[in-house]
DRENMI-620587 format. One record per residue (C-alpha): x negated, y negated, z; residue in one letter; residue number from 0. Coordinates in nm, 4 decimals. Layout:
BEGIN
[pt [X; Y; Z]; 'A'; NUM]
...
REM end
This chain:
BEGIN
[pt [8.7445; 3.3190; -0.2837]; 'M'; 0]
[pt [8.5377; 3.1666; -0.0147]; 'L'; 1]
[pt [8.5223; 3.3770; 0.2960]; 'R'; 2]
[pt [8.3381; 3.1453; 0.5314]; 'Q'; 3]
[pt [8.2505; 2.7810; 0.5637]; 'F'; 4]
[pt [7.9998; 2.6086; 0.7834]; 'L'; 5]
[pt [8.1578; 2.3363; 1.0029]; 'A'; 6]
[pt [7.9158; 2.0524; 1.1180]; 'L'; 7]
[pt [7.9649; 1.8410; 1.4378]; 'Y'; 8]
[pt [7.7801; 1.5394; 1.5461]; 'V'; 9]
[pt [7.6229; 1.5734; 1.9001]; 'I'; 10]
[pt [7.5069; 1.2807; 2.1093]; 'N'; 11]
[pt [7.5617; 1.0428; 1.8267]; 'N'; 12]
[pt [7.2363; 1.1565; 1.6638]; 'N'; 13]
[pt [7.2218; 1.5175; 1.5799]; 'V'; 14]
[pt [7.4303; 1.7977; 1.4373]; 'F'; 15]
[pt [7.5238; 2.1541; 1.5349]; 'A'; 16]
[pt [7.6642; 2.4389; 1.3245]; 'L'; 17]
[pt [7.9487; 2.6796; 1.3884]; 'E'; 18]
[pt [8.0534; 2.9535; 1.1497]; 'I'; 19]
[pt [8.4208; 3.0025; 1.1109]; 'K'; 20]
[pt [8.6051; 3.2715; 0.9273]; 'D'; 21]
[pt [8.8561; 3.1235; 0.6993]; 'T'; 22]
[pt [8.9484; 3.4363; 0.4922]; 'H'; 23]
[pt [9.2926; 3.4884; 0.6429]; 'N'; 24]
[pt [9.3785; 3.1198; 0.6239]; 'E'; 25]
[pt [9.2825; 3.0963; 0.2699]; 'C'; 26]
[pt [9.4765; 3.3950; 0.1667]; 'N'; 27]
[pt [9.7868; 3.2732; 0.3676]; 'T'; 28]
[pt [9.7560; 2.9424; 0.1812]; 'A'; 29]
[pt [9.7281; 3.1145; -0.1514]; 'K'; 30]
[pt [10.0363; 3.3219; -0.0879]; 'R'; 31]
[pt [10.2388; 3.0192; 0.0153]; 'K'; 32]
[pt [10.1156; 2.8180; -0.2844]; 'I'; 33]
[pt [10.2201; 3.1131; -0.5109]; 'G'; 34]
[pt [10.5582; 3.1447; -0.3615]; 'M'; 35]
[pt [10.6650; 2.7881; -0.2929]; 'R'; 36]
[pt [10.4272; 2.5697; -0.5050]; 'K'; 37]
[pt [10.3989; 2.3511; -0.1830]; 'D'; 38]
[pt [10.2017; 2.0437; -0.2827]; 'K'; 39]
[pt [10.0805; 1.9729; 0.0770]; 'K'; 40]
[pt [9.9462; 2.3225; 0.1228]; 'I'; 41]
[pt [9.7843; 2.3159; -0.2232]; 'W'; 42]
[pt [9.6111; 1.9857; -0.1252]; 'K'; 43]
[pt [9.4939; 2.1329; 0.2061]; 'R'; 44]
[pt [9.3715; 2.4394; 0.0308]; 'G'; 45]
[pt [9.1723; 2.2320; -0.2173]; 'Q'; 46]
[pt [9.0226; 2.0102; 0.0551]; 'Q'; 47]
[pt [8.9253; 2.3230; 0.2612]; 'M'; 48]
[pt [8.7612; 2.5015; -0.0325]; 'L'; 49]
[pt [8.5766; 2.1764; -0.1472]; 'T'; 50]
[pt [8.4536; 2.1154; 0.2084]; 'L'; 51]
[pt [8.3604; 2.4773; 0.2416]; 'G'; 52]
[pt [8.1651; 2.4932; -0.0881]; 'S'; 53]
[pt [7.9846; 2.1650; -0.0064]; 'L'; 54]
[pt [7.8822; 2.2651; 0.3418]; 'C'; 55]
[pt [7.7556; 2.6100; 0.2351]; 'V'; 56]
[pt [7.5527; 2.4428; -0.0436]; 'L'; 57]
[pt [7.4170; 2.1830; 0.1909]; 'M'; 58]
[pt [7.3509; 2.3884; 0.4894]; 'T'; 59]
[pt [7.1667; 2.6633; 0.3022]; 'A'; 60]
[pt [6.8283; 2.5301; 0.3977]; 'C'; 61]
[pt [6.7443; 2.1989; 0.5817]; 'S'; 62]
[pt [7.0365; 2.1648; 0.8195]; 'I'; 63]
[pt [7.0351; 2.5306; 0.9257]; 'V'; 64]
[pt [6.6522; 2.5055; 0.9629]; 'R'; 65]
[pt [6.6827; 2.2094; 1.1877]; 'G'; 66]
[pt [6.9625; 2.3669; 1.4010]; 'Y'; 67]
[pt [6.7449; 2.6884; 1.4413]; 'R'; 68]
[pt [6.4408; 2.4693; 1.5224]; 'A'; 69]
[pt [6.6016; 2.2263; 1.7727]; 'D'; 70]
[pt [6.9400; 2.3571; 1.8604]; 'G'; 71]
[pt [7.2492; 2.1540; 1.9333]; 'A'; 72]
[pt [7.0569; 1.8783; 2.1097]; 'E'; 73]
[pt [6.8385; 1.8056; 1.8124]; 'G'; 74]
[pt [6.4746; 1.7071; 1.8155]; 'P'; 75]
[pt [6.3143; 1.5827; 2.1333]; 'N'; 76]
[pt [5.9658; 1.4534; 2.2262]; 'I'; 77]
[pt [5.8273; 1.8031; 2.2602]; 'Y'; 78]
[pt [5.9861; 1.9589; 1.9419]; 'S'; 79]
[pt [5.6583; 1.9140; 1.7609]; 'F'; 80]
[pt [5.5231; 2.2133; 1.9672]; 'E'; 81]
[pt [5.7382; 2.4326; 1.7383]; 'K'; 82]
[pt [5.6626; 2.2562; 1.4133]; 'R'; 83]
[pt [5.4042; 2.2836; 1.1553]; 'I'; 84]
[pt [5.1512; 1.9858; 1.1915]; 'H'; 85]
[pt [4.8069; 1.8524; 1.1136]; 'D'; 86]
[pt [4.5614; 1.7385; 1.3883]; 'T'; 87]
[pt [4.4524; 1.3750; 1.4066]; 'I'; 88]
[pt [4.1082; 1.4305; 1.5580]; 'A'; 89]
[pt [3.9607; 1.1980; 1.8213]; 'N'; 90]
[pt [3.5839; 1.1352; 1.8561]; 'G'; 91]
[pt [3.3220; 1.2165; 2.1299]; 'D'; 92]
[pt [3.3535; 0.8736; 2.3032]; 'R'; 93]
[pt [3.6685; 0.7712; 2.4754]; 'T'; 94]
[pt [3.8012; 0.4438; 2.5980]; 'F'; 95]
[pt [4.0002; 0.4336; 2.9253]; 'Q'; 96]
[pt [4.1984; 0.1432; 3.0576]; 'F'; 97]
[pt [4.0746; 0.0452; 3.4037]; 'P'; 98]
[pt [4.3111; 0.0284; 3.6994]; 'I'; 99]
[pt [4.3801; -0.3291; 3.8055]; 'A'; 100]
[pt [4.2595; -0.4251; 4.1464]; 'N'; 101]
[pt [4.5990; -0.5714; 4.2267]; 'R'; 102]
[pt [4.9033; -0.3763; 4.0880]; 'K'; 103]
[pt [5.2434; -0.5555; 4.0383]; 'V'; 104]
[pt [5.3887; -0.4847; 4.3823]; 'A'; 105]
[pt [5.6764; -0.7184; 4.3115]; 'W'; 106]
[pt [5.7989; -0.4883; 4.0378]; 'I'; 107]
[pt [6.0400; -0.3367; 4.2845]; 'D'; 108]
[pt [6.1643; -0.6686; 4.4241]; 'T'; 109]
[pt [6.1855; -0.9171; 4.1488]; 'L'; 110]
[pt [6.5424; -0.9475; 4.0230]; 'H'; 111]
[pt [6.4923; -1.0997; 3.6813]; 'F'; 112]
[pt [6.6824; -0.8792; 3.4286]; 'Y'; 113]
[pt [7.0330; -0.9445; 3.3088]; 'T'; 114]
[pt [7.2134; -0.8642; 2.9879]; 'Q'; 115]
[pt [7.4629; -1.1385; 3.0232]; 'R'; 116]
[pt [7.4483; -1.4594; 3.2158]; 'S'; 117]
[pt [7.7154; -1.3510; 3.4674]; 'K'; 118]
[pt [7.5907; -1.0109; 3.5374]; 'D'; 119]
[pt [7.4016; -0.9186; 3.8545]; 'K'; 120]
[pt [7.0188; -0.9399; 3.8084]; 'R'; 121]
[pt [6.8220; -0.6217; 3.8291]; 'M'; 122]
[pt [6.4599; -0.5318; 3.9072]; 'T'; 123]
[pt [6.2472; -0.3712; 3.6326]; 'F'; 124]
[pt [6.2869; -0.0192; 3.7819]; 'L'; 125]
[pt [6.6684; -0.0671; 3.8340]; 'E'; 126]
[pt [6.6975; -0.1699; 3.4724]; 'A'; 127]
[pt [6.4771; 0.1131; 3.3559]; 'M'; 128]
[pt [6.6743; 0.3708; 3.5603]; 'E'; 129]
[pt [6.9899; 0.2818; 3.3700]; 'T'; 130]
[pt [6.8207; 0.4050; 3.0580]; 'K'; 131]
[pt [6.8816; 0.7689; 3.0630]; 'G'; 132]
[pt [6.5810; 1.0146; 3.0963]; 'K'; 133]
[pt [6.2993; 0.7614; 3.0790]; 'T'; 134]
[pt [5.9763; 0.9780; 3.0956]; 'Q'; 135]
[pt [5.6954; 0.7329; 3.1199]; 'G'; 136]
[pt [5.6242; 0.3617; 3.1564]; 'V'; 137]
[pt [5.2923; 0.1861; 3.1211]; 'L'; 138]
[pt [5.2183; -0.1772; 3.1572]; 'I'; 139]
[pt [4.8746; -0.3206; 3.0888]; 'I'; 140]
[pt [4.7898; -0.6805; 3.1636]; 'H'; 141]
[pt [4.4513; -0.8413; 3.0856]; 'N'; 142]
[pt [4.3180; -0.5032; 2.9751]; 'D'; 143]
[pt [4.4017; -0.3280; 3.3025]; 'S'; 144]
[pt [4.6773; -0.0981; 3.4103]; 'I'; 145]
[pt [4.9024; -0.2822; 3.6498]; 'V'; 146]
[pt [5.1938; -0.0309; 3.6461]; 'F'; 147]
[pt [5.2231; 0.3372; 3.5536]; 'E'; 148]
[pt [5.5042; 0.5692; 3.6317]; 'K'; 149]
[pt [5.6103; 0.9181; 3.5059]; 'Y'; 150]
[pt [5.9302; 1.1074; 3.5430]; 'W'; 151]
[pt [6.0209; 1.4676; 3.4354]; 'G'; 152]
[pt [5.7589; 1.6844; 3.2648]; 'D'; 153]
[pt [5.5401; 1.4207; 3.0967]; 'I'; 154]
[pt [5.2004; 1.3328; 3.2190]; 'T'; 155]
[pt [4.9473; 1.0786; 3.1134]; 'S'; 156]
[pt [4.7666; 1.3332; 2.8947]; 'D'; 157]
[pt [5.0658; 1.5198; 2.7474]; 'R'; 158]
[pt [5.1521; 1.4575; 2.3892]; 'L'; 159]
[pt [5.5007; 1.3327; 2.3039]; 'A'; 160]
[pt [5.6571; 1.2439; 1.9645]; 'T'; 161]
[pt [5.6936; 0.8538; 1.9180]; 'V'; 162]
[pt [5.9323; 0.9047; 1.6287]; 'F'; 163]
[pt [5.9723; 0.5741; 1.4331]; 'S'; 164]
[pt [5.6918; 0.4119; 1.6095]; 'V'; 165]
[pt [5.4938; 0.6306; 1.3654]; 'S'; 166]
[pt [5.6163; 0.3776; 1.0799]; 'K'; 167]
[pt [5.4226; 0.1076; 1.2622]; 'S'; 168]
[pt [5.1059; 0.3157; 1.2727]; 'I'; 169]
[pt [5.1601; 0.4027; 0.8957]; 'T'; 170]
[pt [5.1692; 0.0317; 0.8365]; 'S'; 171]
[pt [4.8451; -0.0102; 1.0174]; 'L'; 172]
[pt [4.6856; 0.2558; 0.7895]; 'L'; 173]
[pt [4.8219; 0.0805; 0.4812]; 'C'; 174]
[pt [4.6508; -0.2457; 0.6028]; 'G'; 175]
[pt [4.3217; -0.0598; 0.6347]; 'I'; 176]
[pt [4.3677; 0.0941; 0.2893]; 'A'; 177]
[pt [4.4176; -0.2517; 0.1453]; 'V'; 178]
[pt [4.1237; -0.3893; 0.3295]; 'D'; 179]
[pt [3.8992; -0.1144; 0.1863]; 'E'; 180]
[pt [4.0298; -0.1748; -0.1591]; 'G'; 181]
[pt [4.1943; 0.1686; -0.2042]; 'Y'; 182]
[pt [4.5209; -0.0158; -0.2361]; 'I'; 183]
[pt [4.4556; -0.3193; -0.4699]; 'R'; 184]
[pt [4.7575; -0.5240; -0.3623]; 'S'; 185]
[pt [5.0719; -0.4731; -0.1610]; 'I'; 186]
[pt [5.2409; -0.6275; -0.4619]; 'D'; 187]
[pt [5.1388; -0.3312; -0.6789]; 'D'; 188]
[pt [5.4119; -0.1144; -0.8024]; 'A'; 189]
[pt [5.4534; 0.2245; -0.6248]; 'V'; 190]
[pt [5.4159; 0.3968; -0.9677]; 'T'; 191]
[pt [5.0558; 0.2772; -0.9873]; 'D'; 192]
[pt [4.9865; 0.5381; -0.7139]; 'Y'; 193]
[pt [5.2729; 0.7833; -0.7911]; 'L'; 194]
[pt [5.2658; 0.7776; -1.1704]; 'P'; 195]
[pt [5.5004; 1.0847; -1.1984]; 'E'; 196]
[pt [5.7812; 0.8579; -1.0893]; 'L'; 197]
[pt [5.7645; 0.6543; -1.4097]; 'K'; 198]
[pt [5.9444; 0.9399; -1.5727]; 'K'; 199]
[pt [6.2370; 0.8943; -1.3401]; 'K'; 200]
[pt [6.4670; 0.6088; -1.2630]; 'D'; 201]
[pt [6.3264; 0.2782; -1.4312]; 'P'; 202]
[pt [6.3714; 0.1122; -1.0894]; 'M'; 203]
[pt [6.0636; 0.2854; -0.9553]; 'W'; 204]
[pt [5.8496; 0.0606; -1.1698]; 'Q'; 205]
[pt [5.9977; -0.2377; -0.9890]; 'K'; 206]
[pt [5.9521; -0.1036; -0.6370]; 'L'; 207]
[pt [5.6299; -0.2442; -0.4665]; 'T'; 208]
[pt [5.4464; -0.1438; -0.1622]; 'I'; 209]
[pt [5.5647; -0.4657; -0.0022]; 'R'; 210]
[pt [5.9238; -0.3557; -0.0462]; 'H'; 211]
[pt [5.8416; -0.0362; 0.1247]; 'L'; 212]
[pt [5.6684; -0.2172; 0.4208]; 'L'; 213]
[pt [5.9703; -0.4597; 0.4658]; 'D'; 214]
[pt [6.2344; -0.1905; 0.3892]; 'M'; 215]
[pt [6.3668; -0.3764; 0.0838]; 'R'; 216]
[pt [6.3335; -0.0787; -0.1409]; 'S'; 217]
[pt [6.6891; -0.0517; -0.2779]; 'G'; 218]
[pt [6.6792; 0.3355; -0.2456]; 'L'; 219]
[pt [7.0044; 0.5127; -0.2028]; 'D'; 220]
[pt [6.9064; 0.6682; 0.1215]; 'F'; 221]
[pt [7.0578; 0.6315; 0.4691]; 'D'; 222]
[pt [6.9283; 0.7149; 0.8190]; 'D'; 223]
[pt [7.2662; 0.8701; 0.8908]; 'T'; 224]
[pt [7.3834; 1.1369; 1.1356]; 'Y'; 225]
[pt [7.7506; 1.0498; 1.0780]; 'S'; 226]
[pt [7.9818; 1.3486; 0.9925]; 'L'; 227]
[pt [8.2529; 1.2467; 0.7445]; 'T'; 228]
[pt [8.3192; 1.4038; 0.4140]; 'I'; 229]
[pt [8.1632; 1.0979; 0.2298]; 'K'; 230]
[pt [7.8540; 1.1152; 0.4577]; 'D'; 231]
[pt [7.7742; 1.4837; 0.4294]; 'L'; 232]
[pt [7.5438; 1.4315; 0.1314]; 'K'; 233]
[pt [7.3494; 1.1596; 0.3157]; 'R'; 234]
[pt [7.3296; 1.3761; 0.6208]; 'L'; 235]
[pt [7.1816; 1.6443; 0.4161]; 'H'; 236]
[pt [6.9158; 1.4022; 0.2768]; 'A'; 237]
[pt [6.8173; 1.3062; 0.6333]; 'M'; 238]
[pt [6.7847; 1.6689; 0.7239]; 'A'; 239]
[pt [6.5699; 1.7407; 0.4282]; 'R'; 240]
[pt [6.3417; 1.4515; 0.5279]; 'L'; 241]
[pt [6.3094; 1.5968; 0.8836]; 'N'; 242]
[pt [6.3112; 1.9706; 0.7959]; 'Y'; 243]
[pt [6.2555; 2.0215; 0.4315]; 'G'; 244]
[pt [5.9530; 2.2019; 0.2986]; 'H'; 245]
[pt [5.8779; 1.9881; -0.0127]; 'N'; 246]
[pt [5.9055; 1.6131; 0.0548]; 'L'; 247]
[pt [5.7656; 1.5125; -0.2890]; 'M'; 248]
[pt [6.0538; 1.7011; -0.4600]; 'K'; 249]
[pt [6.2952; 1.5095; -0.2384]; 'Q'; 250]
[pt [6.1236; 1.1831; -0.3375]; 'I'; 251]
[pt [6.1304; 1.2542; -0.7071]; 'R'; 252]
[pt [6.4986; 1.3149; -0.6904]; 'G'; 253]
[pt [6.5817; 0.9743; -0.5173]; 'L'; 254]
[pt [6.8203; 0.7159; -0.6824]; 'K'; 255]
[pt [6.8574; 0.3486; -0.6286]; 'F'; 256]
[pt [7.1552; 0.1666; -0.4877]; 'R'; 257]
[pt [7.0334; -0.1789; -0.5912]; 'C'; 258]
[pt [6.7209; -0.3425; -0.7437]; 'E'; 259]
[pt [6.4096; -0.3317; -0.5161]; 'P'; 260]
[pt [6.3641; -0.6540; -0.3219]; 'G'; 261]
[pt [6.7279; -0.7474; -0.3156]; 'T'; 262]
[pt [6.8035; -0.6844; 0.0588]; 'K'; 263]
[pt [6.6682; -0.5521; 0.3760]; 'H'; 264]
[pt [6.8112; -0.2110; 0.4801]; 'R'; 265]
[pt [6.6534; 0.0172; 0.7408]; 'Y'; 266]
[pt [6.5706; 0.3608; 0.5886]; 'E'; 267]
[pt [6.2983; 0.6043; 0.6922]; 'S'; 268]
[pt [6.2327; 0.7207; 0.3394]; 'M'; 269]
[pt [6.0383; 0.3886; 0.2653]; 'T'; 270]
[pt [5.7691; 0.4743; 0.5328]; 'A'; 271]
[pt [5.7424; 0.8317; 0.4004]; 'Q'; 272]
[pt [5.6708; 0.7090; 0.0551]; 'I'; 273]
[pt [5.4284; 0.4699; 0.2007]; 'M'; 274]
[pt [5.2398; 0.7625; 0.3650]; 'G'; 275]
[pt [5.2203; 0.9422; 0.0243]; 'V'; 276]
[pt [5.0880; 0.6221; -0.1388]; 'V'; 277]
[pt [4.8160; 0.6086; 0.1144]; 'I'; 278]
[pt [4.7111; 0.9644; 0.0671]; 'E'; 279]
[pt [4.7079; 0.9287; -0.3187]; 'R'; 280]
[pt [4.5170; 0.5958; -0.3010]; 'A'; 281]
[pt [4.2538; 0.7124; -0.0566]; 'T'; 282]
[pt [4.2276; 1.0742; -0.1807]; 'G'; 283]
[pt [4.2452; 1.1879; 0.1844]; 'K'; 284]
[pt [4.5045; 1.3580; 0.3952]; 'R'; 285]
[pt [4.6974; 1.1261; 0.6104]; 'Y'; 286]
[pt [4.5798; 1.2848; 0.9304]; 'A'; 287]
[pt [4.2182; 1.2711; 0.8263]; 'D'; 288]
[pt [4.2373; 0.9054; 0.7198]; 'Y'; 289]
[pt [4.4117; 0.8110; 1.0431]; 'L'; 290]
[pt [4.1436; 1.0089; 1.2485]; 'S'; 291]
[pt [3.8576; 0.8367; 1.0631]; 'E'; 292]
[pt [3.9983; 0.4792; 1.0693]; 'K'; 293]
[pt [4.1965; 0.4632; 1.3827]; 'V'; 294]
[pt [4.1601; 0.7542; 1.6319]; 'W'; 295]
[pt [3.7884; 0.7719; 1.6410]; 'K'; 296]
[pt [3.7109; 0.3952; 1.6318]; 'P'; 297]
[pt [3.9799; 0.3281; 1.9031]; 'L'; 298]
[pt [3.8146; 0.5948; 2.1145]; 'Q'; 299]
[pt [4.1440; 0.7771; 2.1722]; 'M'; 300]
[pt [4.1477; 1.0003; 2.4769]; 'E'; 301]
[pt [4.3285; 1.2866; 2.3070]; 'S'; 302]
[pt [4.3724; 1.4278; 1.9520]; 'P'; 303]
[pt [4.7112; 1.3629; 1.8174]; 'A'; 304]
[pt [4.9410; 1.5604; 1.5852]; 'L'; 305]
[pt [5.1502; 1.4767; 1.2825]; 'V'; 306]
[pt [5.4312; 1.6987; 1.1494]; 'N'; 307]
[pt [5.4021; 1.8135; 0.7852]; 'I'; 308]
[pt [5.6575; 1.9494; 0.5496]; 'D'; 309]
[pt [5.4676; 2.2746; 0.4871]; 'S'; 310]
[pt [5.1270; 2.4280; 0.4679]; 'R'; 311]
[pt [5.1794; 2.4713; 0.0858]; 'K'; 312]
[pt [5.2498; 2.1051; 0.0273]; 'H'; 313]
[pt [5.0907; 1.9398; 0.3300]; 'D'; 314]
[pt [5.2761; 1.6111; 0.3167]; 'V'; 315]
[pt [5.2609; 1.4253; 0.6568]; 'A'; 316]
[pt [5.5802; 1.2859; 0.8165]; 'H'; 317]
[pt [5.4573; 0.9434; 0.8009]; 'A'; 318]
[pt [5.8112; 0.8075; 0.8872]; 'F'; 319]
[pt [5.8307; 0.9577; 1.2309]; 'G'; 320]
[pt [5.6203; 1.2717; 1.3010]; 'G'; 321]
[pt [5.3295; 1.1453; 1.5227]; 'I'; 322]
[pt [5.2870; 1.2912; 1.8631]; 'S'; 323]
[pt [5.0390; 1.1266; 2.1058]; 'M'; 324]
[pt [4.9783; 1.0327; 2.4609]; 'T'; 325]
[pt [5.1258; 0.7197; 2.6269]; 'I'; 326]
[pt [4.7856; 0.5654; 2.6898]; 'K'; 327]
[pt [4.6632; 0.6207; 2.3403]; 'D'; 328]
[pt [4.9785; 0.4468; 2.2111]; 'L'; 329]
[pt [4.8958; 0.1541; 2.4329]; 'A'; 330]
[pt [4.5508; 0.1366; 2.2476]; 'K'; 331]
[pt [4.7453; 0.0578; 1.9228]; 'I'; 332]
[pt [4.8982; -0.2325; 2.1143]; 'G'; 333]
[pt [4.5615; -0.3462; 2.2282]; 'R'; 334]
[pt [4.4206; -0.3422; 1.8729]; 'L'; 335]
[pt [4.7196; -0.5737; 1.7613]; 'Y'; 336]
[pt [4.6788; -0.7860; 2.0732]; 'L'; 337]
[pt [4.3207; -0.8620; 1.9738]; 'H'; 338]
[pt [4.4242; -0.9353; 1.6107]; 'R'; 339]
[pt [4.2744; -0.6231; 1.4535]; 'G'; 340]
[pt [3.9465; -0.6170; 1.6512]; 'L'; 341]
[pt [3.8437; -0.3322; 1.8778]; 'W'; 342]
[pt [3.5636; -0.4182; 2.1188]; 'N'; 343]
[pt [3.4237; -0.6539; 1.8553]; 'G'; 344]
[pt [3.4523; -0.4107; 1.5685]; 'Q'; 345]
[pt [3.6987; -0.5125; 1.2902]; 'R'; 346]
[pt [3.9576; -0.2330; 1.2207]; 'I'; 347]
[pt [4.2143; -0.4172; 1.0174]; 'V'; 348]
[pt [4.2297; -0.7745; 0.8954]; 'S'; 349]
[pt [4.3584; -1.0445; 1.1130]; 'E'; 350]
[pt [4.5833; -1.1577; 0.8208]; 'E'; 351]
[pt [4.7539; -0.8130; 0.8246]; 'W'; 352]
[pt [4.8271; -0.8420; 1.1941]; 'I'; 353]
[pt [4.9690; -1.1893; 1.1370]; 'R'; 354]
[pt [5.1958; -1.0902; 0.8638]; 'Q'; 355]
[pt [5.3134; -0.7910; 1.0682]; 'S'; 356]
[pt [5.3829; -0.9629; 1.3926]; 'T'; 357]
[pt [5.4428; -1.3347; 1.3407]; 'E'; 358]
[pt [5.7693; -1.4484; 1.4907]; 'Y'; 359]
[pt [6.0100; -1.5306; 1.2085]; 'N'; 360]
[pt [6.3741; -1.4562; 1.1452]; 'T'; 361]
[pt [6.3436; -1.3627; 0.7859]; 'D'; 362]
[pt [6.4185; -0.9989; 0.6917]; 'N'; 363]
[pt [6.6124; -0.9475; 1.0114]; 'D'; 364]
[pt [6.2846; -1.0002; 1.2063]; 'G'; 365]
[pt [6.1264; -0.6825; 1.0505]; 'Y'; 366]
[pt [5.7933; -0.7119; 0.8753]; 'H'; 367]
[pt [5.5403; -0.4505; 0.7752]; 'F'; 368]
[pt [5.7234; -0.1893; 0.9797]; 'N'; 369]
[pt [5.7078; -0.3940; 1.3038]; 'W'; 370]
[pt [5.9853; -0.5959; 1.4696]; 'Y'; 371]
[pt [5.9436; -0.9425; 1.6124]; 'N'; 372]
[pt [6.1926; -1.0075; 1.8869]; 'T'; 373]
[pt [6.4080; -1.2341; 1.6692]; 'S'; 374]
[pt [6.5569; -0.9007; 1.5567]; 'S'; 375]
[pt [6.7286; -0.8711; 1.8978]; 'T'; 376]
[pt [6.9538; -1.1704; 1.8099]; 'G'; 377]
[pt [6.8638; -1.3584; 2.1301]; 'F'; 378]
[pt [6.7161; -1.7148; 2.1332]; 'D'; 379]
[pt [6.3476; -1.7452; 2.0861]; 'K'; 380]
[pt [6.1779; -1.7187; 2.4331]; 'P'; 381]
[pt [5.8911; -1.9353; 2.5476]; 'Q'; 382]
[pt [5.6546; -1.6492; 2.4941]; 'Y'; 383]
[pt [5.7839; -1.4224; 2.2148]; 'P'; 384]
[pt [5.6514; -1.0716; 2.1614]; 'G'; 385]
[pt [5.6780; -0.7985; 1.8926]; 'Y'; 386]
[pt [5.7280; -0.4250; 1.9044]; 'Y'; 387]
[pt [5.7378; -0.0839; 1.7465]; 'A'; 388]
[pt [6.0513; 0.1227; 1.8114]; 'F'; 389]
[pt [6.1783; 0.4720; 1.7590]; 'G'; 390]
[pt [6.4734; 0.6903; 1.8458]; 'I'; 391]
[pt [6.5048; 0.7845; 2.2129]; 'C'; 392]
[pt [6.3973; 0.4257; 2.2715]; 'A'; 393]
[pt [6.0231; 0.4926; 2.2261]; 'Q'; 394]
[pt [5.8802; 0.1416; 2.2543]; 'T'; 395]
[pt [5.5370; -0.0222; 2.2137]; 'L'; 396]
[pt [5.5709; -0.3957; 2.3012]; 'Y'; 397]
[pt [5.3007; -0.6676; 2.2909]; 'V'; 398]
[pt [5.3196; -1.0180; 2.4196]; 'C'; 399]
[pt [5.0047; -1.1970; 2.2960]; 'P'; 400]
[pt [5.0449; -1.5276; 2.5062]; 'Q'; 401]
[pt [5.0622; -1.3166; 2.8272]; 'K'; 402]
[pt [4.8038; -1.0624; 2.7275]; 'N'; 403]
[pt [5.0580; -0.7919; 2.7898]; 'L'; 404]
[pt [5.1163; -0.4437; 2.6514]; 'I'; 405]
[pt [5.4148; -0.2359; 2.7620]; 'M'; 406]
[pt [5.4997; 0.1315; 2.6517]; 'V'; 407]
[pt [5.8107; 0.3320; 2.7243]; 'R'; 408]
[pt [5.8621; 0.7011; 2.6325]; 'I'; 409]
[pt [6.1941; 0.8751; 2.6829]; 'G'; 410]
[pt [6.4003; 1.1734; 2.6230]; 'L'; 411]
[pt [6.7301; 0.9927; 2.5088]; 'T'; 412]
[pt [6.8597; 0.6575; 2.4068]; 'N'; 413]
[pt [7.1374; 0.6662; 2.6526]; 'Y'; 414]
[pt [7.2084; 0.3576; 2.8548]; 'G'; 415]
[pt [7.3037; -0.0051; 2.7856]; 'S'; 416]
[pt [6.9604; -0.1549; 2.8431]; 'V'; 417]
[pt [6.7708; -0.2295; 2.5195]; 'F'; 418]
[pt [6.4030; -0.1697; 2.6075]; 'I'; 419]
[pt [6.2356; -0.4455; 2.3883]; 'P'; 420]
[pt [6.4734; -0.6967; 2.5404]; 'E'; 421]
[pt [6.3917; -0.5751; 2.8924]; 'L'; 422]
[pt [6.0148; -0.5999; 2.8095]; 'F'; 423]
[pt [6.0644; -0.9537; 2.6629]; 'E'; 424]
[pt [6.2475; -1.0869; 2.9750]; 'Q'; 425]
[pt [5.9929; -0.9212; 3.1958]; 'F'; 426]
[pt [5.6988; -1.0844; 3.0028]; 'S'; 427]
[pt [5.8688; -1.4248; 3.0353]; 'N'; 428]
[pt [5.9585; -1.3867; 3.4016]; 'S'; 429]
[pt [5.6831; -1.6121; 3.5164]; 'G'; 430]
[pt [5.4811; -1.3542; 3.7072]; 'F'; 431]
[pt [5.2177; -1.2693; 3.4289]; 'F'; 432]
[pt [5.0390; -1.6000; 3.4478]; 'D'; 433]
REM end
């Protein structure tokens, strides 16, 4: 007889909390009534309660409990990395700093350009930004100079913050470099060429290519879900394992497929995680070390960054969402893409890789190589379309090549009706960045 079960609740649409409830008396009462009256309804209720209880105890034994203990009822935030195990992405001795523009955008407080619907009252940039709960930092760079910079709360220009799924776009960059250097022969290679142990698992693994991972067309049976229903508990547990588990390769080896790879686009963080492991196997280098050597040092980052790992024993980096960095160093990733893979004349990644990642096109829901082009928003193509990397809490890196613009937003939550990439897109097309 089960004495307790763990009840899970969704908090803030994103995360989960736990509460232990004693059900010993209720179970015994149900048992007595079942024995006396053979009541079908009570019997069904008892079955459901025991099934849910057994499932919850099984599932919350490790990862969900670990996540709750680490981040509490509010779930992970941009500073949770301070309590996590991580590797350091070292920067070099030389640093690049964006200069401050001679003329800042004084009109940013007065230009009423933004509207979500044609009949809505137009808002200024800051009015729109303030509707987005708990924005921590905004940085706008035009023609290689800072024209706007503002911070709220505890963040500063040199404090690290987790960029969550923007990390996927950085993993894509690292993949492009590995292709250029010949470590990865082709993005049409099967994943099993680099993770041969998966050949012994589901036969679908041998059909899964690196291109499928980059475009999220893997066919894997994995969901980025935080929904709490009986049918979703298993998927919620899988997401918790990805974030808090101590052995990510074990989780990867146990994955199943919902459909054949390449069949359809479906957003899932596991694809970027597998991509990170492929990069490590192909290069023979740790994710953090390769990222330091090929990106952080050449781009003359101002601060070392951190990437969460599953454990010291296994040392698998969270390539899907675990990078913590400063807002200005994130803007340098945007500058690299803005200049088509060049950094002050030095080729970091091929121009073709940048083109395939960022070119405006509506295929694959506007998502290519772990970057979004703004067709993904569902709005008509603007005169000057941009592209962006995006993570939970509305972490955003946006680039508009025609306007020579880079915009970054770091926040604590995703609350508020404003969609940051849409705001940045309208701003870049407002006519004031000519």
